[in-house]
N, C-alpha and C positions, 0 to 999 in steps of 0.2 A: 504494501498499500503506497503509494507517496504521497506525504503529507504538502499542503500547499505552499509554495515557496515564498510566498509574500509576507505569510504567517508566520513561517520560519525565518525568515529574515527579520522582523518584528524580534522574533524568540532571542535570534544571536545578540543582537543588539542589548536585548536587556541582559545574556549572557555577559557580553563583552562591560558590560556596565556592573554589575554584581564581581566581575574579576577584579575592577578598579577598584569597588569600595573594598573589596578582602585586603588587597594588596597596600590600603589605607590601613586597615584594622592590622595587620602584621606593620607595620610602620608604626604606626600608632603605642603599640604592644613594645616595640624595639623600643622606643627613645620614651618608655615609662608613663605614658598619658594614664590620665585618671580611669579606673574600672566601669564606673558607667558611661563613661564615652565610648571606652572600646566595648562592653557588651552591647550596648543601643547601637551602633557599626555595626554589631556582628548580628545583632539582630535582621537587620533592616537586608545585610549580605544574605541570610535565610529564606527570608519573605521575598525577595526578588529571585533566588532559586526555584523557590517554592511554585514562584506566577509563572515562571520557565515550564515548569514541569507540567504542571495546571493547563497551559496554551498549547505545550503539543501532546496530551492529550487529548483536551477541548478539539485541535483540529481534526485528531484521528476519526473521534467520534463521530462530529460533524461530516467525515468521506463515510462513516459506517452506515450511516442515517442516507445519507443523499445519495450514496451509492454503493446499495447494498451486496450488488455484484462485486464490485471490489474488494470487497471485506470475504465474501468466501471464496475468491480468486487467490487471496494471500491468508490464507489460516494460520501464518504465525501472527498478525496482528489483529485478531478477530474480536466480535463485541467482549464476550470474556475476559479476553488480556488486557483491552482498555480496561474493562472494569478492576480487575486486580493491578495494572499499572497504579490507576485512579486511586486506590486506599492505599497504598504504598506512598502516597506523598501525604494520604490527609493525617 
């Protein structure tokens, strides 16, 4: 199953921002930043990664619903597997 390229571009951009945030968290640790500030930024990274994962799963679910023949042709990413992936992020 091929995921929507436009959506995956947005997901890629979100992941790049998360990567930058994570780099900042590491720098904050190295510089001895305040614990509260570090944890706040780390939580932001975690939320960004979760949102990226949910966007990928949502794109796959949308394709399964709008193009069910594609889901049956690609058993490696069927509705049950998407549900399992979704629950792994919840």
